[in-house]
ROMARVEX-917146 format. One record per residue (C-alpha): residue in three letters; x, z, y. Coordinates in steps of 0.25 Angstrom, whole numbers, padded with zeros to 4 digits, always signed. Each point is the difference from the previous one (the first is absolute). Layout:
# ROMARVEX-917146
ALAXZY/...
//
This chain:
# ROMARVEX-917146
PHE-0113-0049+0022/SER+0008+0012-0006/VAL+0003+0006+0013/PRO-0014+0001+0006/CYS-0007+0002-0014/SER+0009+0012-0003/ALA-0002+0006+0014/ILE-0015-0001+0000/LEU-0002+0004-0014/SER+0009+0012+0001/SER-0008+0004+0013/TYR-0013+0000-0007/LEU+0003+0004-0014/LEU+0012+0010+0002/GLY-0004+0005+0014/GLU+0012-0005+0007/ARG-0001-0003+0015/LEU+0000-0014+0005/ASN-0001+0000+0015/LEU-0002-0011+0010/LEU+0015-0004+0000/GLY+0000+0000-0015/LYS-0012-0010+0000/LEU+0008-0008+0010/GLY+0012+0000-0009/CYS-0008-0005-0012/LEU-0005-0011+0009/LEU+0014-0004+0004/SER+0004+0000-0014/LEU-0011-0010-0004/VAL+0004-0009+0012/GLY+0015+0001-0003/SER-0003-0004-0015/THR-0009-0011+0004/VAL+0011-0006+0009/MET+0010+0002-0011/VAL-0008-0008-0010/ILE-0003-0011+0010/HIS+0015-0002+0003/ALA+0005+0003-0014/PRO+0010-0010-0007/GLU-0005-0009-0011/ASP+0003+0005-0014/GLU+0012-0007-0006/GLU-0003-0008-0012/VAL+0005+0007-0013/THR-0006-0005-0012/THR+0008+0004-0012/LEU+0008+0012-0005/GLU+0013-0007+0001/GLU-0002-0002+0014/MET-0003+0014+0002/THR+0012+0004-0008/SER+0009-0008+0009/LYS-0005+0006+0012/LEU+0001+0014-0006/LYS+0015-0003-0003/GLU+0004-0004+0014/PRO+0011+0009+0006/GLY-0008+0003+0012/PHE-0012+0006-0008/LEU+0009+0007-0010/ALA+0007+0007+0012/TYR-0013+0003+0006/ALA-0006+0006-0013/ALA+0013+0008-0002/ILE-0002+0007+0014/LEU-0014+0003-0003/LEU+0003+0006-0013/ALA+0011+0009+0006/LEU-0009+0004+0011/CYS-0011+0003-0010/PHE+0009+0009-0008/LEU+0005+0007+0012/LEU-0014+0003+0005/ILE-0005+0005-0014/PHE+0011+0008-0005/TYR+0006+0006+0014/LEU-0010-0001+0011/ALA-0013+0002-0007/PRO+0003+0014-0006/ARG+0005+0005+0014/TYR-0009-0007+0010/GLY-0011-0006-0007/GLN-0010+0012+0002/SER+0003+0000+0015/ASN+0002-0015+0004/ILE-0010-0010-0002/LEU+0009-0012+0000/VAL+0008+0004-0012/TYR-0011-0002-0011/LEU-0005-0012+0007/THR+0013-0007+0002/ILE+0002+0002-0015/CYS-0014-0007-0003/SER+0004-0011+0010/VAL+0014-0003-0005/ILE-0006-0001-0015/GLY-0011-0009+0006/ALA+0010-0011+0002/PHE+0002+0000-0015/SER-0015+0000-0004/VAL-0003-0011+0010/SER+0011-0009-0006/SER-0004+0004-0014/VAL-0015-0004+0003/LYS+0005-0013+0006/GLY+0008-0004-0013/LEU-0012+0005-0009/GLY-0009-0009+0008/ILE+0009-0012-0003/ALA+0001+0005-0015/ILE-0016+0001-0001/LYS-0001-0014+0005/GLY+0010-0005-0009/PHE-0007+0007-0012/PHE-0013-0007+0002/ALA+0007-0013+0002/GLY+0006+0001-0014/GLN+0014+0004+0004/PRO+0008+0010-0009/VAL+0001+0011+0010/LEU-0001+0011-0010/GLN+0013-0004-0006/HIS+0007+0000+0014/PRO+0007+0013+0002/LEU-0003+0000+0015/THR-0015+0002-0003/TRP+0003+0014-0007/ILE+0010+0004+0010/LEU-0011-0002+0011/VAL-0010+0007-0008/ILE+0009+0012-0002/THR+0004+0000+0015/LEU-0014-0001+0004/VAL-0004+0012-0008/ALA+0011+0009+0004/SER-0001-0003+0015/ILE-0015+0002+0000/THR+0001+0013-0007/THR+0011+0005+0009/GLN-0009-0005+0012/ILE-0012+0008-0005/ASN+0008+0012-0003/TYR+0006+0002+0014/LEU-0012-0005+0007/ASN-0009+0010-0006/LYS+0011+0011+0003/SER-0001-0005+0015/LEU-0015+0001+0000/ASP+0000+0014-0006/ILE+0009+0005+0012/PHE-0003-0009+0012/ASN-0013-0005+0007/THR-0006-0012-0007/SER-0003-0007+0014/LEU+0015+0001+0002/VAL+0006-0004-0013/PHE-0007-0013-0002/PRO+0004-0006+0014/ILE+0014+0004-0001/TYR+0001-0005-0014/TYR-0006-0013+0004/VAL+0010-0002+0011/LEU+0012+0003-0009/PHE-0005-0007-0012/THR-0003-0013+0009/THR+0014+0001+0006/ILE+0006+0000-0014/VAL-0009-0011-0005/ILE+0003-0009+0011/THR+0015+0002-0001/THR-0001-0003-0015/SER-0007-0012+0002/ILE+0010-0005+0010/ILE+0011+0002-0009/LEU-0006-0004-0014/PHE-0009-0011+0003/LYS+0005-0005+0014/GLU-0014-0002+0005/TRP+0004+0002+0014/VAL+0010-0011+0001/THR-0010-0011+0004/MET-0008+0009+0010/THR-0001-0005+0014/VAL+0004+0009+0012/VAL-0015+0002+0003/ASP-0003+0005-0014/ILE+0012+0009+0001/ILE-0004+0006+0013/GLY-0015+0001-0005/THR+0004+0007-0013/VAL+0010+0010+0008/CYS-0011+0003+0010/GLY-0010+0002-0011/PHE+0009+0010-0007/LEU+0003+0007+0013/THR-0015+0001+0003/ILE-0002+0007-0014/ILE+0011+0010+0003/LEU-0006+0003+0014/GLY-0013+0003-0007/VAL+0006+0009-0011/PHE+0007+0007+0012/LEU-0013+0003+0007/LEU-0006+0004-0014/HIS+0012+0010-0002/ALA+0004+0005+0013/PHE-0013+0005+0006/LYS-0007+0004-0013/ASP-0002+0014+0005/MET-0006-0003+0013/ASP-0015+0002+0002/VAL-0003-0014+0007/SER-0013-0007-0001/LEU-0009-0009+0008/GLY-0008+0012+0004/ASN+0011+0009+0005/LEU+0010-0010+0005/PRO-0003+0002+0015/GLN+0002+0015-0002/VAL+0013-0002-0008/LEU+0005-0009+0011/GLN-0004+0010+0012/ASN+0004+0013-0007/GLU+0013+0006+0004/GLN+0006+0011-0008/PRO+0007+0011+0009/ALA+0014+0002-0003/PRO+0002+0013-0009/VAL+0006+0012+0007/THR+0012+0005-0007/ARG+0001+0015-0002/ASP+0012+0008-0002/ASP+0001+0007-0014/LYS+0005+0013+0006/ASN-0007+0001+0013/ILE-0015-0003-0001/LEU-0008+0000+0013/ILE-0015+0003-0003/GLU-0010-0001+0011/VAL-0011+0009-0001/ASP-0012-0003+0009/ASN-0013+0006+0003/SER-0012-0009+0000/SER-0009+0009+0007/ILE+0008-0002+0013/ALA-0002-0012+0009/PRO+0011-0010-0001/GLU+0005+0001+0014/ASP+0000+0015+0000/LYS+0005+0002-0015/PRO+0013+0008-0001/LYS+0009-0005-0011/VAL+0007+0009-0009/PHE+0012-0004-0008/MET+0006+0007-0012/LEU+0015-0002-0004/TYR+0004+0002-0014/THR+0015+0000-0004/
//
């Protein structure tokens, strides 16, 4: 619900425009999310911190995490100071990349909380505190750059783009870390991909046509109106037509003044 809620609330509370295509984009985002949930893979059973530790130590995830960290440092220290104020993708990519670590940390802390109430010595396990530090650092970074993005760019654009980027990173992290997609059928894979593409289409409609004045009331006029091609005028020679409205159109002489 983050995409339609942020778009609708920004329209009512912040005075930002949400036209007919934007509303259609919000609807498509909800439909795509529903399809993704229906075809989502089953959660892999990870019940102890030892099992979580073994998954975090796998070479595939370590290489993936190293790539994400390198990309994050590149964005924060090089691209953000230069292009963050003008390109909406810079800050949102930072939030999305960091989101991979926050989601993994939440998953591990959920296991730790279950173990704590089950009487397991989770507080003595070093992974618990590593996950807590990682979660605090990642969420703090996400909030920082998300607020910077909201200060500069339109709210109805920030959250949909952030949603798509964040979801893509989380799905990739889930594939690599928990291998939840291994047991999926072909139908579920196609359904999940189609749902995600539907979300992207909805976000595109919300983003690409945000400045168009399109509603159900003026939709026929928008489709019928054709804007005439603009006349290109020379900078040095400007032709000005001076007409006399008191003379009939068929008898009206035309006087042209040429300035050079």
